N, C-alpha and C positions, 0 to 999 in steps of 0.2 A: 525875484527868486534869493534863497539861501542858500549862500556852501552849497550845506547836504543834502537841500530840492536835487544839485545838479549831477550825485553821487549816481550812479550804476545801485539793479539791489546787490551785486557782484560786490562791486567796492565797496555797499555800504553794509556787506555779510563780512567785508575783508579788515575789513578796518576795526570791528566791533575785535574780529578774533582779536586781530593783533592789540587793543587797547586792554584782552583776558591775558597778554602774557604771552601769545604764542608764535612760535617760531615763523617762517616760511615754508618752510619745511613739513612740520604741522599740516600749517592753514591750508598748503598744500592736496596733505591728504583728508582733510577733510572737507573741502570742498572736492573733491574729487579730482587734479591737477596735478597744471608741473611749478617749481620754485617761478620758473620762467613767471610762467602768466604770472603768479603770485605776484612779480615784482611788479611786475605790468600794473596791473590793480594801483601795487600803492605808487608805481613813478604817477598817476594820472589822474591818482587821486589827492596825492605828496600834492599839486601841481590847480585842486582845484579849489581844497579848503587855501592856498594859501602856508604852510609847511612845513616844510624842512628835512625829519626826520622822524623815527618811529615814533619818539618819545611825542614829538606833537601831536603826531599822530591820536599818542595813547590818553595826550591830555587834552587832545581839542575833544576825545569821542567822551571821556570823563567831565568833563561841562560843561557836557549839552549833552546829558541824562545818563549817561554810562550802559545798564544797566537796558534799558527802555531806548537810546539809541536811534535801537536799527529797526525795534518794532512802530507797524504800522498803527494805528488807533485799533484799540482795542487787539491785538495780533498781540499775542507771546515772542518777548525777543528771543531771536535763535540764539540757540545751544542752553536759555533761561526754561525749566517748566512756567506753562501758565500757574497762577494762580487759585484758578478749576482744578489743575489736574495736580497741585499742590496736597496732600493729608495725611 
């Protein structure tokens, strides 16, 4: 099992938003939860991926697909329009 596959959907979403440069507060507002919950998601994500910081997490996401990292096959990444809706 790849490390990415160990993450929950929320952890994937939070990691993608960190990669996009959002703060914990901004991520919390988007997801509809508190900064503390975001910190908990990040701590768990760091442990599962073996990274130590937001920068390392962002670099991990970037090196494993960036925009498409959190998308299921055939789905549009969270926060990005699908190719079909662009136009």
